[in-house]
C-alpha positions in Angstrom: 5.3 -17.0 -27.8 1.6 -17.2 -28.4 -0.7 -14.3 -28.0 -4.4 -14.8 -27.5 -6.2 -11.7 -28.7 -6.1 -9.0 -31.2 -3.9 -6.6 -29.3 -0.2 -6.8 -28.7 1.8 -6.9 -25.4 2.1 -3.1 -25.7 -1.7 -2.9 -25.1 -1.2 -4.3 -21.6 -0.4 -1.4 -19.2 1.0 -1.4 -15.7 -1.5 -1.0 -12.8 -2.2 2.7 -12.0 -1.3 2.2 -8.4 2.3 1.6 -7.2 3.1 -2.1 -7.0 5.9 -3.6 -4.9 6.5 -7.0 -6.5 8.7 -7.4 -9.5 6.3 -10.1 -10.8 4.1 -7.2 -12.1 6.7 -6.7 -14.9 5.2 -9.8 -16.5 1.6 -8.8 -16.0 -0.6 -5.7 -16.6 -4.2 -4.6 -17.3 -6.1 -4.1 -20.5 -7.7 -0.8 -21.4 -11.4 -0.2 -22.0 -12.9 1.6 -25.1 -12.2 5.0 -23.5 -8.5 4.1 -22.9 -8.8 3.7 -19.1 -7.2 0.7 -17.3 -9.5 -2.1 -16.4 -8.2 -3.1 -13.0 -10.6 -5.8 -12.1 -8.4 -8.2 -10.0 -7.6 -10.1 -13.2 -4.3 -8.9 -14.7 -3.2 -10.3 -18.0 0.0 -12.1 -18.7 2.1 -10.2 -21.1 3.4 -13.4 -22.7 0.3 -15.5 -23.3 -2.4 -12.9 -22.6 -4.2 -15.2 -20.1 -6.1 -13.5 -17.2 -4.9 -14.5 -13.8 -6.7 -13.8 -10.5 -4.9 -11.3 -8.2 -7.5 -10.2 -5.7 -6.2 -7.7 -3.2 -3.0 -7.3 -5.3 -2.0 -10.8 -4.1 0.8 -12.0 -6.4 0.8 -15.7 -5.5 -1.3 -16.7 -8.4 0.8 -14.5 -10.7 4.0 -16.3 -9.6 2.2 -19.7 -9.9 1.2 -18.8 -13.5 4.8 -18.0 -14.4 6.1 -21.2 -12.7 3.6 -23.4 -14.5 3.3 -21.8 -17.9 6.5 -19.8 -18.4 9.3 -21.5 -16.5 12.1 -19.5 -18.2 10.5 -16.2 -17.0 9.8 -17.7 -13.6 13.5 -18.6 -13.2 14.5 -15.0 -14.2 12.0 -13.5 -11.8 12.6 -15.7 -8.8 16.2 -14.5 -8.0 15.0 -10.9 -8.2 12.2 -11.6 -5.7 14.5 -13.4 -3.3 16.9 -10.5 -3.3 14.1 -8.2 -2.0 12.9 -10.5 0.9 
């Protein structure tokens, strides 16, 4: 799996607010120089470190990113999400 950046996947932290969707297990936010989360509507994929738009905590783009770029992860996540509908 490719990583685009100096940090590792451990540098990507969960959002500070409670999230409902399991897709957030595959995404998170980077920290600034002071160690605070940068929650700017652009979470980072833990696999490829690409930023994906998620304005208003909308997870549609996050799911589309998994589907298009990480089909194996998407297939793992999709049954979990359907079970919670």
